[in-house]
Structures are given as C-alpha cells and as structure tokens.
N, C-alpha and C positions, 0 to 999 in steps of 0.2 A: 833324822837325816830332812829338813827342808828343801825342799826343788821349787827354786822363782816360777815365776811363771812365765808361757814360753806357749808362743802361742804360732800355728803353722797348716796347715794346708787346712782347715776347715776345726781344725783340733788345737784345744785350748789344755794344757796342764799344769798342776803347780801339786806341792804340798807341806801343808800348814799346821802348826800344832795336833800332830799326828793326822789330818784329814787330809786324802787324797784327797783333788777330785779331778774327774776330764770331759770335761763340756764339749759338743758336736756344737762350733759354732764357722755353719756353710746356711743362715737361714737362707739366706738368699735361694738357694738352692735344698729348700726342701730339710737340710741336715742328710742330700744321701751319700752316698758312699762311693766316690771311684778310688785309684789309681791311687791317689797321691794322697787323700786323704786317707784312706788305708796302711801306708806307710808309716804316716804323721797319728794314727790310732795305735799301731800299734810300736809303739816308740814310747809312747806316752803312757803303756802299758806295763810298760819292759821298768821304764823310767820309775816312773807310783812305787810300784810291790818294790823294786832294789831297794825306796826310802823306807820299808817296813809302815808304813801306818796303821793305823788301829780301825778306821776306817773310808774304804773308799766309796767315791759321790762318782754315781754319772749323772750326770742330766745335757742340756742341750736350751741355747737362746733362741728364740725364732718361734711361731706359733706350730710349726709342725717340731715333734722329739724326730724322729728318723726315717721317710719318706721309703730308706728301706737303700739299694741301688743307686745307681745313679744310672734312672734309663738313656740320658742321650748320649752317656759313651759309651753302653752299647749299642745304640742305634748308628752311631759316627763308627765303632769296631766291625760291623757289617760283618760279612764272613771270617772277621779275625776275633766275633764275639771269644771262641775256646779260648786263645790264650788270655786274652784279654782278663777273662774270669780265672785262668790259670794264675796268671801274675798278682791279681785281690787275692785271692785266698792264698798263694805261698805266702807270705808273711804275718796274713787276718789273720790267720787260723792258728796257726802256737801260739799269737799273744792270744787271743778268745779264751783260748784251752788257760791259759795262764790264768788269767780275768777268772775263768768258773771254778778253778781250785784256789780261789786267795784267799791265804788262811785269815785274814780279819772278813769280818763283815761287808758286805755290799750294798750299796744304797743308791738305785735306780730312781731317780728323779723325772718321770713321764708325763712333760708338761701340755705337753696336747697330742693330734693320730699318731701316730704309726701302722709301721708296716713292710713288710718282705722283711728284710736284715734288720730292720729297727724293732723287730720283736727278739730276737737274742737280742741286741745288746738291751734291750727294755726288759723283758723276766732273765735274761740272768742275775738279776737283782737279787740276793736271800729277799730284802723288805724293800717289794713294787711299789710305792706309791705313786698317784696320778690327778692329776687334776678331773674335772666332771665335764671337762670336753674334750676327754681323749674321747678317740675312735680307731680301731684298732681292723685292718685288713689287709689281709692273708698276700694279695694279692700272687703272686705265684701264677697262680696256674691264671688266670688271664693272661698273662703270660708266654702261655705253653714250658712254663721253665717251675723246678723244686727247687723245695726249700733248702738252704745256707744259714750257712754262722749260728748253726744251733738253734734256728727259730720255730722246728718240728717239733727237737727234740726238749728245749722249756715246756714249750703249746704242751707236749703231750702230759710234762711232768706237772704243768699245774693247772690243766683242765682236765685233763684225762686222757686217753689215745683217738675213742671216738670220737668227741665233742670239738676236742682237735684233728684230726681227716676231716670229720665235716665241715670246718670254719675254713681250714688247708685247699677242700672239696671246692667249697664251695664263691668261697676271695669277695664274701659281702663288707661290707662296715658290721662292725659289733659296736652296741654302743658303749658310753662307762659304765652302764649299772650292769649290762652286760656280763663283763669282762668281769666288775667288781663278786657278780652274786659267780659269780663260772669258777673264781679262785685266778683266773689272768691277772689279775692287781691285789696287793691288799689296801689299801685305804684309796678313798674319794677326798680328795679338797677341792674347795672354787677354787679359780686362779691365785686370787690375789690373796688366800691362805695358806698354797701349796708349801712357798720357803719357807716359812716360818714352821710349817709342820715337818720337812725335811729337816731341819735344821733342828730341830726336840728330840727325832730316831738320832739323829748325827751325833748328835752330845748325850748321850744316853749310852749310844754301842757304847763313844769314845771312852768313853766313863768303862770297860767291863771288861772283863781281867782277860788280854788276849789269848792265852796260852785255852781258858774254857772254852771262847767262842772258837778260837782252830778244829777244836778237838768237836762239839756238837758239830761244825760243819761239816767234817771227815765224818763223822757218825753216818749222819745222815742224808750222806751221799753213799754211802755205804750198806743201805736197805739189802742189797739181794744178795748179800751171802750169807753161807748156812747157820743159822743160829747159833752152831760151838766156833767158828770160825769170827762170827761179830762179837760174841759176848767174845772171846778174846779180845779182839779190838775193843769195847768197850774196858778193859781193865786193861789195857795197854791204856787206854787214852788218862783213864782214871789216876792211872799208877805217876804218868806224866806227869797230871796238876800236882796231882797233893805234894808232890815235892819240890817248890813253889812258893816264895813268900806271898804271891796275893795267895791263895789259899790259908795260910795263916792270918792272913789280913782280912778276910772275908769270914771264917767264923770268931775272929774275937769282933768283929763289926757286926756280926752276927749277936752276938751273946753280948753285948752292949746297947744291942740297938740301936745304934747308929751308921749311915751310910756306908760301904765300905770304898776306901783312897786304894784302889791294885795301880799298883805301877809298873807292872810287864814285866816280873821276876816272879 
C-alpha cells in the first residue's frame, strides 16, 4: 500500500516501495514538538503503520534532529502548562506505543543534536544511525521537569539504568563519540555520508522476511519473561515462521548459495 507524500504542521510522511518515512519538518523551531506537531506525528504513525511497510524510517530536516518539547509554547501556556502537556500527550503516547511496538524494523536517522522528547524519538529505533555532529542533552532537569515520550525508557535500555540516570540528572551535553561508546547510537557517519548509509540499512532490512523481523522484535522485547514462558514464546514464533513461504525460500537460497528473495508470505 502506497501513501502519497503529506506535510502538515511540521511533520511529513509517505510510504513508497514498502518503506514508510516520517520526517520532522519544522527546522525553524528545531523540530520541537507542540500540540499541532504532536497531532500530525500521531496521524503519521497511524497512517504509515496501517500501510504495513517492510521498514519505517524516522528522520528530520535541518541542523537539529529534535530539541524536544516546544519550550516557547510551554512558556505561553503559563499556569495552564499542565493542561497543555496533557493535551499533547493524549494523542502522542498511544501513537508512540504503536511505533515502539511496530512489527517492522524502525530506523532512526539522527542528523544533529537531540534532547528532551527528541531522545524518545531518536532512540525508539531498532537501528539508530547518527551524524558525527550529534550531541545528546536530556534537558529535563534543567527545566525542573521529568522525562516523557519514552526518553528515559529507551535511554536506560540502551546505555544502562545508572548511566541514563546520571545523564538525565546532569542535563549536560553528551558528545557523539560518547553516545556511540555507551550504545545510545549504533553507528556514526560524517554528515555527508549519513543519508547513503541509512539507505543501505533500509534496503537491507526491506529485503528481509517480515515475519522473521516481527518475531525477532517480539522476542527481544520480552527478555523479562520467566524462562519457561520465554521458551514457549520462542517456539511459537519459530513455528509461525516455519509455516511461511519465506522460510522455504530462505532454506532453498541457503542451499543454493544465493541471496534469498523474500516476498512477505
């Protein structure tokens, strides 16, 4: 299912050749999230996932990937800040959960500095590719606020709970090299090479067997299950995959020493 390019309230989205792409397109405001942007982002996730893509890409235009929440709109809200926060999160969190649990691989392309809720958007990716120009700054403690939109969850999952706590409390910039060393991002590329590197990843994942990708994501998301339950889930996933034509194709390709041609069946 194809989805025509749509741009609304700082978010662009489309689905072409089984690749969904959601782009933060509000560079004049550092791709910060306000209420209209949250509504548009939520719709983009819903529309793109409904198209059942083989891969979903989340990227941004401009020198900053995402500065987090729109502080100017927070300031304008004054004593009504609580209501504004609730209005933003009401549509955004259910959509974000759908993105985080998408059966297809999610690739985030972090082209510049990111902070606040931008951490949640960047680190939700199964593969996080970043420019050497990135800096991570959590930002919440500096504002007297607490993390949201998955920022603390995915930061802790990637870099460990205590390191994440330290970064969140200190609210100091973290360099691209430190992000890579800690596991916050998976790879760094010079800015001029990032788009090509991301496209290589997207094409590799687009050619994978969708049910295999979905099973891998479900298994790695359920590491806290008791062993007996986890082994049962592993068995269920393997039996489901074994029934697909893609499994037959993968086995035949392996024996023939040729690349598999998975069709998603």
